[in-house]
Structures are given as structure tokens and as C-alpha cells.
C-alpha positions as CSV (number, residue, x, y, z in Angstrom):
1,M,1.6,1.2,-58.0
2,L,5.1,0.4,-56.7
3,S,6.9,2.4,-54.1
4,Y,10.5,1.6,-54.2
5,V,13.6,3.0,-52.3
6,Q,17.3,1.8,-52.0
7,K,19.9,2.9,-49.6
8,R,23.1,4.1,-51.5
9,G,26.4,5.6,-50.2
10,F,27.3,8.2,-47.6
11,V,26.9,12.0,-48.1
12,S,28.0,15.1,-46.1
13,F,26.6,18.6,-46.2
14,P,28.1,22.1,-46.0
15,K,27.6,24.2,-43.1
16,F,24.1,25.2,-42.1
17,T,23.1,28.7,-43.3
18,G,19.3,28.2,-43.3
19,E,19.3,27.9,-47.1
20,K,16.1,27.2,-49.2
21,V,16.5,26.4,-52.9
22,Y,13.5,25.2,-54.9
23,M,13.8,23.0,-57.9
24,R,17.0,24.7,-59.5
25,E,17.8,23.2,-62.7
26,F,21.3,21.9,-63.5
27,Y,23.1,19.4,-65.7
28,K,25.3,16.7,-64.2
29,R,28.0,17.3,-66.8
30,T,28.3,21.0,-66.2
31,G,27.6,21.0,-62.3
32,L,25.5,23.5,-60.2
33,P,25.1,27.1,-60.9
34,F,27.8,29.4,-59.5
35,D,25.5,30.6,-56.4
36,L,25.1,26.9,-55.4
37,R,28.7,25.7,-55.7
38,R,29.2,25.0,-52.1
39,W,26.6,22.2,-52.6
40,Q,28.6,20.5,-55.5
41,P,30.3,17.9,-53.3
42,T,26.9,17.0,-51.6
43,V,25.3,16.7,-55.1
44,D,28.3,14.8,-56.5
45,M,27.9,12.2,-53.7
46,M,24.1,12.0,-54.2
47,L,24.6,11.4,-58.0
48,A,27.4,8.9,-57.8
49,E,26.8,5.9,-60.2
50,I,23.6,7.9,-61.6
51,E,23.9,9.1,-65.1
52,S,21.4,11.6,-67.0
53,D,21.9,14.0,-69.7
54,E,18.6,15.5,-68.9
55,P,18.2,18.5,-66.6
56,I,18.3,17.6,-62.8
57,Y,16.3,19.6,-60.4
58,L,17.7,20.4,-56.9
59,M,15.8,21.3,-53.6
60,I,17.5,22.3,-50.5
61,D,15.6,22.9,-47.3
62,Q,17.5,23.9,-44.2
63,A,15.5,24.6,-41.0
64,Q,15.9,24.8,-37.3
65,T,13.7,22.0,-36.1
66,E,12.5,21.6,-32.3
67,A,12.5,18.1,-30.7
68,G,9.1,16.4,-31.4
69,A,8.4,18.8,-34.4
70,F,8.3,17.7,-38.3
71,H,10.5,19.5,-40.5
72,R,8.5,18.8,-43.6
73,R,5.2,17.1,-44.6
74,S,4.2,14.9,-41.9
75,W,1.8,12.7,-43.9
76,L,2.3,9.9,-46.5
77,H,3.0,11.3,-50.0
78,V,4.8,10.9,-53.2
79,D,6.8,13.5,-54.9
80,G,5.8,12.4,-58.5
81,Y,7.2,14.1,-61.8
82,W,8.6,17.5,-61.7
83,D,6.9,19.7,-64.5
84,A,9.7,22.3,-65.2
85,K,7.6,24.2,-67.9
86,S,4.8,25.0,-65.5
87,Q,7.0,24.9,-62.4
88,T,4.6,22.7,-60.7
89,W,3.9,19.0,-59.7
90,P,1.6,17.4,-62.1
91,P,-1.1,16.9,-63.2
92,S,-1.0,20.4,-64.9
93,P,-2.2,21.7,-68.3
94,N,1.4,21.6,-69.6
95,N,2.2,18.1,-68.3
96,P,0.5,15.0,-69.6
97,H,1.5,12.7,-67.0
98,L,-0.1,12.1,-63.6
99,A,1.8,12.8,-60.5
100,I,2.6,9.0,-60.8
101,D,1.8,6.5,-63.4
102,P,-0.3,3.6,-62.0
103,S,0.9,1.3,-64.9
104,D,4.5,1.3,-63.8
105,V,5.5,2.0,-67.3
106,S,6.1,5.7,-66.8
107,P,8.9,7.8,-68.2
108,K,12.1,7.3,-66.0
109,E,12.6,9.7,-63.2
110,A,14.2,9.0,-59.8
111,I,14.0,10.9,-56.5
112,V,17.3,11.2,-54.8
113,L,17.0,12.2,-51.1
114,A,19.5,12.7,-48.1
115,S,19.3,14.4,-44.7
116,N,21.8,15.2,-41.8
117,V,19.1,14.2,-39.2
118,L,16.7,11.2,-39.1
119,G,13.4,12.9,-39.9
120,S,11.9,10.8,-42.6
121,R,10.9,7.2,-43.6
122,A,9.9,5.6,-46.9
123,F,8.0,2.5,-47.7
124,V,8.7,-0.3,-50.1
125,G,5.8,-2.4,-51.7
126,R,2.7,-2.0,-53.8
127,F,-0.2,0.1,-53.1
128,N,-3.6,0.5,-55.0
129,V,-4.9,4.0,-54.2
130,M,-4.0,7.0,-56.3
131,P,-2.6,10.1,-54.7
132,K,-5.0,13.0,-53.9
133,T,-4.4,16.7,-54.8
134,G,-0.8,17.6,-54.0
135,N,0.4,14.0,-54.1
136,D,-1.2,13.4,-50.7
137,C,-1.3,9.7,-49.9
138,A,-2.5,10.0,-46.3
139,S,-5.5,7.7,-47.0
140,I,-3.3,4.9,-48.0
141,S,-2.4,2.4,-45.4
142,A,1.3,1.5,-45.3
143,N,0.4,-1.8,-43.3
144,G,2.2,-4.6,-45.2
145,L,4.8,-2.5,-46.8
146,R,8.3,-2.5,-45.6
147,R,9.3,0.5,-43.7
148,V,12.8,2.2,-44.4
149,D,13.9,4.7,-41.9
150,M,15.9,7.3,-43.9
151,L,19.1,7.4,-41.8
152,P,21.2,10.6,-41.4
153,D,24.2,11.2,-43.9
154,I,22.9,8.3,-46.3
155,V,21.7,8.8,-49.7
156,Y,18.3,7.1,-50.7
157,V,17.1,6.7,-54.4
158,G,13.5,6.1,-55.1
159,N,11.0,6.2,-57.9
160,V,8.5,8.9,-58.3
161,S,5.8,6.9,-56.5
162,M,8.1,6.3,-53.5
163,L,5.7,6.6,-50.5
164,H,7.4,8.6,-47.9
165,E,6.6,10.8,-44.8
166,S,8.4,13.2,-42.3
167,I,8.7,11.9,-38.8
168,P,9.3,14.1,-35.7
169,V,13.1,14.8,-34.9
170,E,14.2,13.5,-31.6
171,R,16.2,16.6,-30.6
172,D,16.4,20.3,-31.3
173,C,18.6,20.3,-34.5
174,L,19.5,22.2,-37.7
175,R,18.3,20.0,-40.3
176,T,19.2,19.9,-43.9
177,V,17.2,18.0,-46.6
178,V,18.4,17.8,-50.1
179,R,16.3,16.3,-52.9
180,L,17.1,15.8,-56.7
181,N,14.6,14.9,-59.2
182,V,16.6,13.1,-61.9
183,P,14.6,12.6,-65.2
184,G,16.0,10.1,-67.6
185,W,17.2,7.7,-65.0
186,S,15.4,5.4,-62.5
187,P,16.6,2.9,-59.8
188,T,16.4,-0.6,-60.7
189,T,13.5,-2.7,-59.0
190,Q,14.9,-6.1,-59.8
């Protein structure tokens, strides 16, 4: 399987309020729902040069995080496909796709990530172990894969099998993470 990530443009975030949003659906052409409009400039920056007529899913996680702590999952994992019908990550009874497709011919879907504080890294390269339940890849060795520290205020675009993990933050902070699942589009791996 291929883990792929590319660095894109800059992004800014609205004021920290401790907001948490889980996989809210919207369309690029119509924008975010009214209650999330303060996030529209951030989402627009994250979706620059990305086109999709399919529903896009937004996750926002703002949290106060202490120095040395992890804000999110601290082990290697993939996000995989989002199954909107069952509101779960595959595999599920309503979704025929695995969390990722080992043949690399899966339906197009991208993961777009950004944060205001360095607290995660991704890996680029091929791996041969399927994720466990919950898309857990902790048993996979990242040796031989290129490490990409996901710097603050930068947009990163990856495929659904992008290996990534949280890392401890260096200082006490108010961290914001925004993720978009974008069906119908994927980053080029050429």
C-alpha cells in the first residue's frame, strides 16, 4: 500500500473556542452550513486547487494541550474512507470498501489536514501490513519511509492510506486540527 502526503499552501484559523465538529457534510460549491461559517476561509484555503462535486466531510478538533502531551491518536494509523451512510470508518455492513484498498486502485478520496501547532507527522512510501481494527497501524514499521513533520499553518494533502501519527507538542498550547475527507479527488502520486 502507498502512503502519500504532499505539502500545499498556507492556512489560517479562526479564534480558538474549544470547538469540536465531527464529519459534517458540505459541498464545496455551496460552502459550509451557517453554524460553521467562521471556518469558511480556512476550508477555502485547504481546498485551493481541489475540485469535487461530491460531499466533503469536515472534522474540527480544538483542545488545550499541555507540553509533552498528545492532542490526538499517538500511534501510526490511517484515516481511510468515511462511510457517510453508517457514520463510521470502514469496514461496515453498508460500505463495501476496506479502510484502505491494498491494490491502490481504490475510489478517489483525499485526506486534507492542517493544524496551528506542530503535533503530527506523516510518512511517505509503501508498506505491506493491513491496518487493524480502527485503522490502527501501530504494528507497522515506518523505517525506510520518508518522514514529513506536519508544520503549523500549512495544508497537507494525502491519500486515504496516508500513515500518520500525533507527536507530543513542545509547549502548552491551544491546538486546532482541521481535517477534510474529500471523495472524488485524490492527490497525484507522480
